[in-house]
N, C-alpha and C positions, 0 to 999 in steps of 0.2 A: 328581108332587109328593106327599109323604106327610103334610105337616102342614096340616090343613084350617084351622087358625086363621089361617094366612097368607092363605088365600082369603077368610076373613071380613074380615080387615083391609083387603083391597082393595075389598070390597063395602060397607064402612061408608059412612055419609053423609060426603061429601067436605067438608061444612061443619062438621066436628067442631071442638071447642075447640082453639085453638092458642095457646101462650104468646107473649108479646112477647119479642123478642130485641134485644140490643145488641152492637155491636162498635165498637172505637176504633182509629183509624189508629195504626200503630206510633210515629209521631212526634207524635201527637195533633193532626194537621192537620184531621181531620174525625171525626164521630161518626155512626154509622148505627143506626137503630132500625127494626124491622119489627113491624107489627101486622096479622095476617092476610096479605093479598096486598099490603099497602101498605108500600113501602120509602121511608123518610124519612131524608135525609142533611143534615147541617149542616156547613158549612165554618167551622172555628174560626179560620182565618187571615184570611179576608175577613169573618167574622162575618155570614154570610148563609145562607139556605137554598140547597141545591144543586138545580139543575134537571137531572133525569136525561134523557138522550137515548138512545132505543132505536130505531135504524134497522137493527138486525140482521135477517138473513133468518130470522125465526122468529116464533111467536105471542107475544102479550103475556100477562103473568101474570094468572091468574084466581083461583087458590086460595092457601091459606096458605103462607107461606114458613116453612120448618122449619130452615134452616141458613144462616148468613151468616159471612163471614170476610174479613179483609184478609190479603194476602200479607205475608211478613216484610219485604220491601223497601218496602212501602207503595205499590207501583205498581198492584196488582191488587186487585179486590174480587169476591167470588163470592156469589151468592144462589141458593137452590134450595128446592124444596118439593113440595107435594102436587099441583101441576099438571104434574109430571114435566118441568119445565124447569130447566136450570142456566144462569143468566145470568152471564157473565164480563165485568166492567166495568173500564174504566180508572179508577183511583182518583184520577187527576189531572184528566182532562177530564169524567169521569162519562158517557162514551159506552159503550154496550153493545158490546163487541168481538165476542163470540160468543154464540149461543144454542145450547145442547146439549139435544136432546130425549132424555129418559131413557125406558126401557121401563116403569119402575115409579116410584112416588112416592119422592122423595129424602129421606133422613134425616140425612145428614152430608156435609160437604165438607172438603177440605184442599188446600193449595197448596204445591208444592215450594219450597224456599228460594231457588232460582234462577229462579222464575217460569216454568219450562219446562213444567210439567205441573200440571193440576188433576185431583184425584180426587174422586169422589162415590160415595156408597153408597146402595143402595135397600133397601126393606123386605122384599125377598126374600133379603137377605144377600149381594148381589153388589157388589163394589167395581169401579168403572169408571175409566178414565184417559183424559184428553184431552191431546193434545200440542199446545202452542201454538207458533205460527210467529213470535212476536215481536209487538210492539205497533206497529201502523201507524195513527196517528191520522187519516190522510187518506182512508181507504177504508172503505166499508161491507163488512164481511167476511161470508162465507157461514156457514151453520150448520155446526157441528161434530157429529161422532158419537163417542161414547165407545167404547173397546175394553175388554172384560172383563180385569181385572187379577187378581183373586182372589175367593174366595167363602167365606162362612160358610154351612153347610148350612141353608137355610131359617130363618135366625135374623135378626131385625131388627138391623141395625148402628146403634148409637146414637152413636158418636163415631169420628172419624178424626183421625190426627195423624202428621206426619212427625217423626222424631227430629231434634234440633238439628243434628246433623252430616249429615243427609240420607241416611244409609245405610239407614234402615228406614222402613217405613210401618206404623203400628199401627192396628188396628181392634178396637173393643170392641162387645159385643153383649148382647142381653137374656138370653142363656143363660149368664151369669156369667163369660165368658172374654174375654181380651185376646190377640189374635194379633199376634206381632211378625214381620213379613215383610221379607226383604231386598228393597229397591227395585231392580229390575233396570236394567241399562244400556239395554235395549230394552224399555221398559214395554208397548208396544203388542203385544208377543208374550206377555205374561202374566208374573206373578210366581210362580215355582215353588219358591223356597227359603224355608222357614220357619225363622226363627232360634230362636224359643221361643214357648211359651204361658205367660201369667201367670194362674195358677189359684189361687183362694182365696176370692173373693167368693161369697156364698151367695144373692144376689139379683141382679137385672138391674144391669148397669153403665150409668151415665148419662153419665159424662164422664171424660176423661183429659187430663193436661197434664204437661209436663216442667218440672222444677226443675233449674237448672244454673247454672254460672258459667264464666268464661273458662278457668279451670284444669281444669274437668271438662266438656269440650265435649259429651259425649254426655248427661251428666246422669242423673237417675233419674226414673222415671215415677210420677206420683200418679194415683190413680183413685178416683172416687166411685161410690156404689152405693145401691140400695134396701135394703141390709142394715145401714144406720146406721154405715157405716165409710168412712174414707179410708185407702187403703193405698199403701205405697211399694214400688216394684219395681226390681230390676236386670233390664233387658230383655235383656241378652246371655244370661243363664242362665235368665231367667224366675223368679228367686228372689224370694220375698216377704221384704222387709227389715223392715217394721214395719206395724202396724195401729193406727189411731187411732179409738177409739169416740167418736161424737159425740152419742149419744142423751141422756145425763144432762147434758152440757155445755150443751145448748140448752133444758133444762127440760122435755123431753118424757118423762121417766121417770115411771113409775107410782108413786103414793104407797104403794100396797099392796106391801109387800116380798115377799109370797108369789107375786105375779105377775111375769112377766118384763116389762121395759120395752118399750113400744110402739116398733116400728121406724119410723124416719124416713128420708126419701130425700134424698141429696145431689144437688142438681139442677145445680150448676155449680162448676167449679174454675178459678181464675185465678191463675197464678203471676206473681210480681213479678220483672221482669227484673233480673239482677245482684244478686239478693237471695235469702235463704233463706225468704222469706215466701210464703205463698199464701193467697188469700181463698177462702172456701167459702160457697156459697149452699145453704140447706137448706129443703126444702118445709115450709110452714106456720110458718117461723121469721121473725120480723120483724126482720131484720138480717143480719149476716154473721159468720162466724168467721175469725180469722186464725190460720193454722198456721205453725209454724216447722219447717224441715227441716234437721237437722244432717247435712250431706253426708259428713262423715268418720265419724260414729258410726252413720249410716244410721238415724236415728230421726225420728219425727214427734211434735210436741207442740203443745198449744194455747197460743198467745200471748195472745189476747184474744177476748172475746165482745163484739161491738159490736151493741147493740140500737138500733133507730131508733124513738124515742118519738113519740107524738102523732098517728100515722095508721096505717092498716092497710097498711103497705108491706112486702110479702113479695117479694123479688127473684125474678123468673123467669129472669133472665140477668144476668151480670156480665162486665166487661171492663176492661182496663187497657192503656195504651200502654207501649212499652219505654223511653220517654224521661222519664216522670213517675212519681210515686207517687200518682196520683189514680185511685181505683177508681170506675168508672161502673157504675150499676145501673139496671135497668128492672123495673117491675112492671106486669103487664097481661095482657090476653088478647083474642082475637077470637072471634066467633061464639058469644057468650054467649046461651044460650036464654032467651027471655022478658025480655030486658033492653032498656032504652031506649038503652043504650050498647053495641051489639053488638061494638065493638072499641075499646080505649083503651090508653094507656100512661102511666106516671108515671116520670119520670127523677129519680134522686138521685145524689149523689157523696160519697165519703169520702176525706179526705186521709190518706195512709198514710206520712207521713214518719217514718222509723225513730227519729230522735233526739227526736221530739216525740209527745205523745199524739195518737192518731187523732181526727179531728174530722169530724162530719157537716156538710157545707156546706149553708147555706141557699140557697134558689133564686137569690137575687141574687148569691151568691158563686160559683156554677157558671160556668165559662168559657162565654161566649156569652150568659149571663143569660137574660132574658125572650125574646129572639129565638130562642135555641136551644130553650127549653122550648115555645114556641109551635109551632115546626116539628116537634119530636119527639113532643110530647104532644098537639098539637091545642089548640083554643081552649076546649073544653068542660071545665068543672070536674066532677070525678068524685066522687060521694058515697062515704063510708066503707063503706056497706053494699054498694055495687057492687064496690069493691075486694076486700072480704072474700069476696063471692060468686065473683069471678073466681079468687081463689086456690084456693078449694075446687073450682071447675070444672076448673082446670088439674090439681089433684091427682088428681081422679077420672079425667080423660082419660089422664094418664100411667099410672095404675094399670091402667086398662082395656087400654091398648096394650102394656104391658111385663110385667105380672104373668102368670106361667104359670097357665093355667086348669086346675082339677082337675075330672075327670069320673068318674062311676061306671063300672063295667065295662059295664053295659047301655048307658049313653049313649055310651061309647067305641065299642062295636060298631055302634051305630046310625050314628054319624058316619062310621065306616069304610065302611058300606054305601052311604051317600048322598054320598060324596065326588064333587065335580064332575068330577075327572079320570077317574073310573071310569065316568061315564055315556057310553054309546055314542051316536054320532050316527046318525040314521035317513037 
């Protein structure tokens, strides 16, 4: 191994700050929130908390969950994270079907459109694939083992996504690139055909999502980054179609015109099904942006800036179902140092009906109401100062993990001499 910063990442305190995450069932049957190692699910049909059943042949979760996702069909749900466990759940019975033990900490997950494969990426830049044998609710299933699918050379993979038509799997990393790989017919033998690279970001990429409609089944790719931009791509050729600068639009620009505007990080992108709209979460911004994508003109434009007044609510994750225009958001973090609330979450929702003005729902207007909030947030009220501190802690943790570190020549030579993989065993 040649990049010692990867070794440092593995040796960091396992209780580092982790952002709260949210994911919504494609038909809005349930909502899942994670805070640290805690997975909380609420059933919107029965209006009750979900009891998770884990009888799989594998260890229980101990450390922070870093990635969650429902499958496109709504039958599967996957959670994975710092404890090197990938849990594959039935999103109907909420039994854990499989536990996959990863070699390294997991940073991203994806589920194929036919639910036949689950892919996960680790912090060494390797994407693994697990082949599923179908869902059998009556059996306790054995542990699965992932097979290597593809690799980014020693670069943390931040996001995984299947193309809408299932032909490609896309992987984005902290080294500014997006790889578009043909998903093979025999994934367990590896993916060896690269379709393209999407190159143009100047900082780490945090999130990718497809915007598409029934007439354009493959769609176009949107990506968010630490370089203050959202970009639009043609994945077949890797061509950059448009770039949307978001710094000045969120009020983060510097008042001094002689200095360049401070960069902000796009933390999440959520595209609205059968629509040209996408919601964007931005680090340190109390609200969300709505972007519109003209699929014919290949352009991105800002439709609306939605600010959430009255509290320090800065979304750490956003999600929307394919059947509604309700944007779900969560703000929060786990493992906050020196806090009486080491892990917490706050859930909000915004109605995105295109024919009406967007409206921020009050707590009693959110589907599931107080029962949902009690399950997903917990019973403890969180002070404004704690929410602000959590947002700053998440920002620092992301910067430490994904920002490329700069070293002097002397320090670089010292690090080369003291690399762990160069030490000989006696």
